[in-house]
Phi, psi and omega in degrees: 000134179282144177252106183299326180291322180295317178295319179295317179296319179297314179295320179297318179296317179298318178296320179296315179298316180296319181291323177296318180296322181290327182266348183300321180283345184288337184268355183275186180283133178284152176291142178292150175281130180277130175275119182244146179259140173294155180307127179081356182268149177250000178222156179212152179235134173240154181218165180187188182225133179234149174218152179059230182260022179294152170215159179224154185240139174235160178221145175219151178259144179205168180252153178306134178093342176291153177258127177252140174232127178241140177216136180236141177232147181241152169231116011294155183298132179149189182261063182263325176255138181222170180221162171231138178256127183228149172207136182309136178065020178227130181256088173284325183194163175280171180290352180262350181287146180237133181233146174243331171218149177203142176214138179183164177284139182270131188275349185219156167284144173131197183271142175239138183254138178238118177261124177253130180225160179266142174246081186292157175234182177300322184267329184248111181251352176209156180202152171268152178224156172229119179251121180251130180242130174237131177233126180230000000 
């Protein structure tokens, strides 16, 4: 004889396990967005929206000796979105430095990470940004 309560309890338990598994990955760190260049292009632009203390990460690949130039613009117009350029074992800036434009020779082959963050004020709590990267 089938026990409807036992089957219901089993299904409820199964649903709980499945929902926990589905949400477990949601609280971790998101993968950075890769900045890709169109064929033959030396620059690319990514954009997004930040609010409060949100930040987002992008990554791009480059070779030693190439020159990278980064520039960020915010809407509303002003210095609300900023970036930091990071690469393992390389000190481009401290975690407290804020950049709106940066250009320099890259010291290593590999991936470079760009963290974009909002610098909110009393009046501006969110902003759109456009980050342009040029590598030559």
